[in-house]
C-alpha positions in Angstrom: -47.2 32.9 -30.2 -46.7 36.7 -30.5 -43.5 38.0 -32.1 -42.4 39.7 -28.9 -42.4 36.5 -27.0 -40.5 34.7 -29.8 -37.9 37.5 -29.8 -37.5 37.1 -26.0 -37.2 33.4 -26.4 -34.4 33.8 -29.0 -32.5 36.2 -26.7 -32.3 33.5 -24.1 -32.1 30.3 -26.2 -29.5 31.5 -28.7 -26.7 32.3 -26.2 -27.5 29.1 -24.2 -27.3 27.0 -27.4 -24.0 28.5 -28.4 -22.6 28.0 -24.8 -23.7 24.4 -24.8 -22.2 23.8 -28.2 -18.8 25.3 -27.1 -18.9 23.2 -23.8 -19.6 20.1 -25.8 -16.8 20.9 -28.3 -14.4 21.6 -25.5 -15.2 18.2 -23.9 -14.8 16.4 -27.2 -11.4 18.0 -28.0 -10.1 17.2 -24.5 -11.1 13.6 -24.8 -10.1 13.1 -28.4 -6.7 14.6 -27.9 -6.2 12.9 -24.5 -5.2 16.2 -22.9 -4.3 15.7 -19.2 -6.6 17.3 -16.7 -3.8 19.3 -15.1 -3.2 21.0 -18.5 -6.8 21.5 -19.6 -9.6 19.8 -17.7 -12.9 19.2 -19.6 -16.2 20.7 -18.5 -17.3 17.4 -17.0 -14.1 17.2 -14.8 -14.7 20.8 -13.7 -18.3 20.1 -12.8 -17.2 17.0 -10.9 -14.6 19.0 -9.0 -17.2 21.6 -8.2 -19.5 19.0 -6.9 -16.9 17.2 -4.7 -14.9 20.2 -3.5 -17.7 22.7 -3.4 -17.4 23.8 0.2 -13.7 24.5 0.1 -14.0 26.3 -3.2 -16.8 28.4 -1.9 -14.6 29.5 1.0 -11.9 30.5 -1.5 -14.5 32.3 -3.6 -15.6 34.3 -0.6 -12.0 35.3 0.2 -11.5 36.4 -3.4 -14.7 38.4 -3.5 -13.8 40.1 -0.3 -10.3 41.1 -1.6 -11.8 42.2 -5.0 -14.6 44.3 -3.6 -12.3 45.9 -1.0 -9.7 46.8 -3.7 -12.4 48.2 -6.0 -13.8 50.3 -3.2 -10.3 51.6 -2.3 -9.4 52.3 -5.9 -12.7 54.1 -6.5 -12.2 56.3 -3.4 -8.5 57.1 -3.9 -8.7 57.2 -7.6 -11.7 59.6 -7.5 -10.0 61.9 -5.0 -6.7 61.9 -6.9 -8.6 62.6 -10.2 -10.4 65.5 -8.4 -7.1 66.9 -7.3 -5.7 66.5 -10.8 -8.7 68.5 -12.2 -8.1 71.3 -9.6 -4.4 71.6 -10.2 -2.9 71.2 -13.6 0.6 71.3 -12.1 -0.3 68.4 -9.8 -1.7 66.4 -12.7 1.5 67.0 -14.8 3.7 66.1 -11.8 1.9 62.9 -10.6 0.1 61.4 -13.6 3.2 59.9 -15.2 3.8 58.0 -11.9 0.2 56.6 -12.2 1.0 55.5 -15.7 4.3 53.8 -14.6 2.4 52.0 -11.8 -0.1 50.8 -14.4 2.4 49.5 -17.0 4.5 47.7 -14.5 3.5 44.0 -14.5 1.9 43.1 -11.2 3.8 39.7 -11.2 7.1 41.7 -11.1 6.2 43.7 -8.0 3.9 41.2 -6.2 6.8 39.5 -4.5 8.0 42.8 -3.2 4.6 43.7 -1.9 4.2 40.4 -0.2 7.6 40.9 1.5 6.9 44.4 2.6 3.3 44.1 3.7 3.6 40.6 5.3 -0.2 40.4 6.0 -1.6 38.2 3.2 -5.0 39.9 2.9 -3.4 43.4 2.7 -0.8 42.2 0.2 -3.6 40.8 -2.1 -5.5 44.0 -1.5 -2.6 46.2 -2.6 -2.0 44.1 -5.7 -5.6 44.2 -6.7 -5.7 47.9 -5.9 -2.8 48.6 -8.2 -4.7 46.9 -11.1 -7.9 48.8 -10.4 -6.5 52.2 -9.6 -5.3 53.5 -13.0 -8.5 53.0 -15.0 -10.4 55.0 -12.4 -7.9 57.8 -12.2 -7.5 58.1 -16.0 -11.2 57.9 -16.8 -12.3 60.3 -14.0 -9.6 62.8 -14.9 -10.7 62.8 -18.5 -14.3 63.2 -17.4 -13.6 66.1 -15.1 -11.6 67.9 -17.8 -14.2 67.3 -20.5 -16.9 69.6 -19.3 -18.4 71.6 -22.1 -16.3 74.8 -22.6 -19.5 76.8 -23.4 -21.1 75.8 -20.2 -17.9 76.5 -18.3 -17.8 80.0 -19.9 -21.5 80.5 -18.9 -20.7 79.5 -15.3 -17.8 82.0 -15.2 -20.0 84.7 -16.8 -22.5 84.3 -13.9 -19.7 84.4 -11.4 -19.9 80.8 -10.2 -17.2 79.8 -7.7 -14.7 77.0 -8.4 -16.7 74.8 -6.0 -20.0 75.5 -7.8 -18.4 74.7 -11.2 -17.1 71.5 -9.7 -20.4 70.5 -8.1 -22.8 71.5 -10.8 -20.8 71.0 -14.0 -17.7 68.9 -13.7 -18.9 66.2 -11.4 -22.1 65.4 -13.3 -20.0 65.4 -16.5 -17.4 63.1 -15.0 -19.8 60.6 -13.5 -20.2 58.4 -16.6 -16.4 58.4 -17.0 -15.9 57.4 -13.4 -18.4 54.6 -13.7 -16.7 53.4 -16.9 -13.4 53.5 -15.0 -14.9 51.4 -12.2 -16.4 49.0 -14.7 -13.1 48.7 -16.5 -11.3 48.2 -13.2 -13.8 45.5 -12.2 -13.3 43.7 -15.6 -16.7 44.6 -17.0 -15.8 45.7 -20.5 
């Protein structure tokens, strides 16, 4: 067997072996300690529940995915637009960014009941709660990205008489794209 194939095999086999070991250890601890399933179900109990309740759980999964993707899309759009406005106006950034920080550090469990009461529609209430969680990382990262354009390139653009729109389109947006994607990844939980 060639070394490349062995390396590829290890990349797949090693994580699978570690995962199987931890699942087995989890099952052993749950059984040895007689932990009730409502506190910590074992992997076999979870697999059994997935097998017997699969269709209803799949429906719940689809609802969760719909809310999550809609909230991520709304956070990406609104967060990107607000970060763009922040990069165009320092006064606007200084005025509104602290409120974005306050929104982020407020525990969602503290404001979720208010959101549920005010919104009344369950899907929209869940969407607002998920949007609040996803919004700040996108705004913060994209704002940093838009403001981190190379100062020498910015001076070069100004030297050649580029308009603010040209600077934004050809310098700041390409610079901010990795930051925006990192913010979206962070908002989605991909760390």
